[in-house]
MINU-547299 format. One record per residue (C-alpha): residue number from 1; x, y, z. Coordinates in Angstrom, 3 decimals. Layout:
BEGIN
resi=NUM, u=X, v=Y, w=Z
...
// end
This chain:
BEGIN
resi=1, u=0.000, v=0.000, w=0.000
resi=2, u=1.316, v=3.452, w=-0.967
resi=3, u=1.354, v=6.562, w=1.224
resi=4, u=0.455, v=10.098, w=0.140
resi=5, u=0.805, v=13.283, w=2.170
resi=6, u=-1.205, v=16.226, w=0.888
resi=7, u=-1.498, v=19.960, w=1.403
resi=8, u=2.197, v=20.861, w=1.404
resi=9, u=3.007, v=24.550, w=1.309
resi=10, u=6.424, v=25.601, w=2.658
resi=11, u=9.697, v=24.776, w=0.843
resi=12, u=11.749, v=23.799, w=3.903
resi=13, u=8.911, v=21.650, w=5.228
resi=14, u=8.453, v=20.107, w=1.781
resi=15, u=12.111, v=19.058, w=1.794
resi=16, u=12.106, v=17.597, w=5.308
resi=17, u=8.890, v=15.660, w=4.712
resi=18, u=10.043, v=14.652, w=1.219
resi=19, u=13.199, v=13.174, w=2.756
resi=20, u=10.947, v=10.630, w=4.512
resi=21, u=10.010, v=9.302, w=1.057
resi=22, u=6.226, v=9.327, w=0.891
resi=23, u=5.113, v=7.813, w=-2.400
resi=24, u=3.040, v=10.877, w=-3.286
resi=25, u=3.121, v=14.511, w=-2.180
resi=26, u=0.129, v=16.740, w=-2.877
resi=27, u=0.027, v=20.463, w=-3.659
resi=28, u=-3.314, v=22.247, w=-3.646
resi=29, u=-3.860, v=24.687, w=-6.508
resi=30, u=-7.389, v=25.695, w=-5.500
resi=31, u=-7.095, v=29.291, w=-4.285
resi=32, u=-9.892, v=29.040, w=-1.704
resi=33, u=-7.931, v=26.480, w=0.329
resi=34, u=-5.944, v=27.446, w=3.434
resi=35, u=-3.261, v=25.163, w=1.956
resi=36, u=-3.236, v=26.916, w=-1.433
resi=37, u=0.162, v=26.608, w=-3.082
resi=38, u=1.735, v=29.003, w=-5.539
resi=39, u=5.376, v=28.957, w=-4.489
resi=40, u=8.371, v=26.992, w=-5.704
resi=41, u=8.621, v=23.256, w=-5.175
resi=42, u=12.187, v=22.389, w=-4.213
resi=43, u=13.904, v=19.428, w=-5.859
resi=44, u=12.515, v=16.201, w=-4.452
resi=45, u=13.841, v=12.656, w=-4.595
resi=46, u=12.560, v=11.222, w=-7.866
resi=47, u=10.527, v=8.437, w=-6.263
resi=48, u=8.215, v=11.035, w=-4.659
resi=49, u=5.415, v=11.737, w=-7.136
resi=50, u=4.104, v=15.302, w=-7.130
resi=51, u=0.318, v=15.573, w=-7.264
resi=52, u=-1.586, v=18.708, w=-8.193
resi=53, u=-4.982, v=19.046, w=-6.511
resi=54, u=-7.664, v=20.925, w=-8.445
resi=55, u=-11.329, v=21.782, w=-7.862
resi=56, u=-13.437, v=22.452, w=-10.970
resi=57, u=-10.583, v=24.259, w=-12.693
resi=58, u=-10.007, v=24.547, w=-16.440
resi=59, u=-7.975, v=22.075, w=-18.438
resi=60, u=-5.734, v=24.961, w=-19.447
resi=61, u=-4.911, v=25.753, w=-15.829
resi=62, u=-4.300, v=22.108, w=-14.984
resi=63, u=-1.973, v=21.652, w=-17.963
resi=64, u=-0.151, v=24.871, w=-17.105
resi=65, u=0.513, v=23.672, w=-13.540
resi=66, u=1.657, v=20.256, w=-14.783
resi=67, u=4.208, v=21.938, w=-17.032
resi=68, u=5.318, v=24.479, w=-14.443
resi=69, u=5.788, v=22.028, w=-11.562
resi=70, u=6.496, v=18.810, w=-13.484
resi=71, u=3.558, v=17.075, w=-11.829
resi=72, u=3.237, v=13.304, w=-12.084
resi=73, u=-0.449, v=13.165, w=-11.123
resi=74, u=-3.560, v=15.318, w=-10.957
resi=75, u=-6.242, v=14.925, w=-8.300
resi=76, u=-9.655, v=16.220, w=-9.317
resi=77, u=-11.671, v=17.172, w=-6.262
resi=78, u=-14.666, v=18.891, w=-7.795
resi=79, u=-17.668, v=18.037, w=-9.945
resi=80, u=-15.614, v=17.313, w=-13.052
resi=81, u=-17.559, v=15.310, w=-15.649
resi=82, u=-16.567, v=12.140, w=-17.458
resi=83, u=-16.270, v=14.219, w=-20.636
resi=84, u=-13.925, v=16.664, w=-18.898
resi=85, u=-11.671, v=13.823, w=-17.715
resi=86, u=-11.731, v=12.175, w=-21.126
resi=87, u=-10.620, v=15.339, w=-22.886
resi=88, u=-8.024, v=16.074, w=-20.205
resi=89, u=-6.636, v=12.543, w=-20.478
resi=90, u=-6.030, v=13.053, w=-24.190
resi=91, u=-4.062, v=16.245, w=-23.500
resi=92, u=-1.981, v=15.036, w=-20.572
resi=93, u=1.706, v=14.223, w=-20.950
resi=94, u=2.405, v=10.492, w=-20.893
resi=95, u=2.486, v=8.815, w=-17.486
resi=96, u=0.632, v=11.636, w=-15.698
resi=97, u=-1.960, v=9.875, w=-13.527
resi=98, u=-5.550, v=10.988, w=-13.003
resi=99, u=-7.028, v=10.562, w=-9.508
resi=100, u=-10.777, v=11.261, w=-9.376
resi=101, u=-12.134, v=12.130, w=-5.940
resi=102, u=-15.538, v=11.244, w=-4.528
resi=103, u=-16.870, v=12.578, w=-1.234
resi=104, u=-18.396, v=9.678, w=0.661
resi=105, u=-20.968, v=9.287, w=3.408
resi=106, u=-23.499, v=6.609, w=4.355
resi=107, u=-25.751, v=7.670, w=1.457
resi=108, u=-23.071, v=7.473, w=-1.231
resi=109, u=-24.189, v=5.699, w=-4.398
resi=110, u=-21.261, v=3.715, w=-5.791
resi=111, u=-22.975, v=3.473, w=-9.174
resi=112, u=-21.920, v=7.073, w=-9.903
resi=113, u=-18.267, v=6.063, w=-10.171
resi=114, u=-18.795, v=3.497, w=-12.949
resi=115, u=-18.564, v=5.943, w=-15.898
resi=116, u=-15.273, v=7.305, w=-14.516
resi=117, u=-13.468, v=3.949, w=-14.600
resi=118, u=-12.290, v=4.381, w=-18.185
resi=119, u=-10.948, v=7.913, w=-17.696
resi=120, u=-9.235, v=7.609, w=-14.288
resi=121, u=-6.143, v=5.780, w=-13.102
resi=122, u=-7.328, v=5.811, w=-9.503
resi=123, u=-10.289, v=6.894, w=-7.408
resi=124, u=-9.985, v=8.617, w=-4.038
resi=125, u=-12.647, v=8.460, w=-1.346
resi=126, u=-12.706, v=11.380, w=1.080
resi=127, u=-15.084, v=12.473, w=3.827
resi=128, u=-18.071, v=14.493, w=2.669
resi=129, u=-17.905, v=17.868, w=4.429
resi=130, u=-18.133, v=21.630, w=4.041
resi=131, u=-14.882, v=21.764, w=2.062
resi=132, u=-13.806, v=19.665, w=-0.948
resi=133, u=-11.084, v=18.180, w=1.277
resi=134, u=-9.059, v=18.681, w=4.441
resi=135, u=-12.078, v=18.468, w=6.750
resi=136, u=-10.116, v=16.435, w=9.288
resi=137, u=-12.703, v=13.730, w=9.893
resi=138, u=-12.966, v=10.110, w=8.761
resi=139, u=-15.999, v=8.596, w=7.110
resi=140, u=-17.471, v=5.206, w=7.928
resi=141, u=-15.234, v=2.830, w=5.992
resi=142, u=-17.783, v=0.029, w=6.245
resi=143, u=-19.661, v=1.631, w=3.339
resi=144, u=-16.761, v=0.485, w=1.136
resi=145, u=-18.208, v=-3.016, w=1.366
resi=146, u=-20.518, v=-1.777, w=-1.396
resi=147, u=-17.560, v=-0.928, w=-3.654
resi=148, u=-18.136, v=-2.918, w=-6.828
resi=149, u=-15.230, v=-1.810, w=-8.996
resi=150, u=-11.757, v=-3.220, w=-9.584
resi=151, u=-10.303, v=0.276, w=-9.940
resi=152, u=-7.640, v=0.820, w=-7.227
resi=153, u=-8.316, v=3.731, w=-4.892
resi=154, u=-6.818, v=6.078, w=-2.317
resi=155, u=-8.370, v=6.101, w=1.162
resi=156, u=-8.534, v=9.621, w=2.595
resi=157, u=-10.270, v=11.794, w=5.186
resi=158, u=-8.962, v=12.612, w=8.664
resi=159, u=-6.473, v=9.748, w=8.802
resi=160, u=-3.908, v=9.964, w=11.623
resi=161, u=-2.026, v=7.826, w=14.121
resi=162, u=-5.276, v=6.555, w=15.645
resi=163, u=-6.374, v=5.035, w=12.335
resi=164, u=-3.410, v=2.669, w=11.922
resi=165, u=-5.326, v=-0.242, w=13.436
resi=166, u=-8.332, v=0.439, w=11.210
resi=167, u=-6.037, v=0.578, w=8.160
resi=168, u=-4.619, v=-2.792, w=9.182
resi=169, u=-8.112, v=-4.255, w=9.414
resi=170, u=-9.370, v=-2.889, w=6.103
resi=171, u=-6.158, v=-4.008, w=4.382
resi=172, u=-7.216, v=-7.614, w=5.113
resi=173, u=-10.291, v=-7.250, w=2.897
resi=174, u=-10.412, v=-7.800, w=-0.849
resi=175, u=-10.817, v=-4.075, w=-1.504
resi=176, u=-8.309, v=-2.728, w=-4.066
resi=177, u=-6.858, v=-0.085, w=-1.731
resi=178, u=-3.863, v=1.405, w=-3.509
resi=179, u=-2.850, v=4.143, w=-1.086
resi=180, u=-3.597, v=5.997, w=2.129
resi=181, u=-3.775, v=9.792, w=1.940
resi=182, u=-2.988, v=11.915, w=5.018
resi=183, u=-3.109, v=15.643, w=5.629
resi=184, u=-4.672, v=17.616, w=8.467
resi=185, u=-3.929, v=15.171, w=11.315
resi=186, u=-0.218, v=15.833, w=10.781
resi=187, u=-0.347, v=19.621, w=10.752
resi=188, u=1.051, v=22.295, w=13.016
resi=189, u=-0.985, v=24.783, w=10.972
resi=190, u=-2.593, v=24.502, w=7.508
resi=191, u=0.114, v=23.488, w=5.067
resi=192, u=2.846, v=23.013, w=7.693
resi=193, u=3.399, v=19.354, w=8.588
resi=194, u=4.829, v=17.924, w=11.793
resi=195, u=7.797, v=16.003, w=10.426
resi=196, u=8.343, v=13.902, w=13.548
resi=197, u=4.708, v=12.844, w=13.781
resi=198, u=4.608, v=11.906, w=10.102
resi=199, u=7.922, v=10.063, w=10.441
resi=200, u=6.495, v=8.011, w=13.318
resi=201, u=3.346, v=7.226, w=11.321
resi=202, u=5.303, v=6.260, w=8.209
resi=203, u=7.639, v=4.009, w=10.169
resi=204, u=4.695, v=2.090, w=11.648
resi=205, u=2.924, v=2.098, w=8.276
resi=206, u=5.995, v=0.623, w=6.569
resi=207, u=6.562, v=-1.977, w=9.272
resi=208, u=2.931, v=-3.105, w=8.996
resi=209, u=3.548, v=-3.613, w=5.261
resi=210, u=-0.161, v=-3.400, w=4.432
// end
């Protein structure tokens, strides 16, 4: 199972967290977010994939950010349509991954994801809340029993140290969980991550070898 840390903002913090070798590191390009990023990404170790997070933004803006920051993945957190993803996919540089996000609660209808299977590399399930992401709360993972797709997905939403046991349990299921996505539970303030706390989490995560 891969590990992604999202909502990075400050160059020095990006470097110290990047040195811990998360598989993915997310940068939020939605200007209404407290973690909005428009700085310079320092040079990271090549195994760390840079993800741009967007919310209902134009293909032109997404492509511009990919080129500017050499992004390896885009995470679409809004109400982007299948047609939008299809057209974007045709314009993306090779090997740039598309992660389509769905906000989940007990009423989530998993049928809505079916049309997105052909135009996404991964799905991401996050907690439904006031904001498109970074709400700091987990959703009820038991609803994932209704997941009827083979598309691998990221598990997100308020995940911290206290969720390690739950991650271990859900990893024993047949669900195609590709990665765990963390953010707010590791913050000193929005965009500034606690390196030591994340290091401790990653060490236990790696040892568990989910």
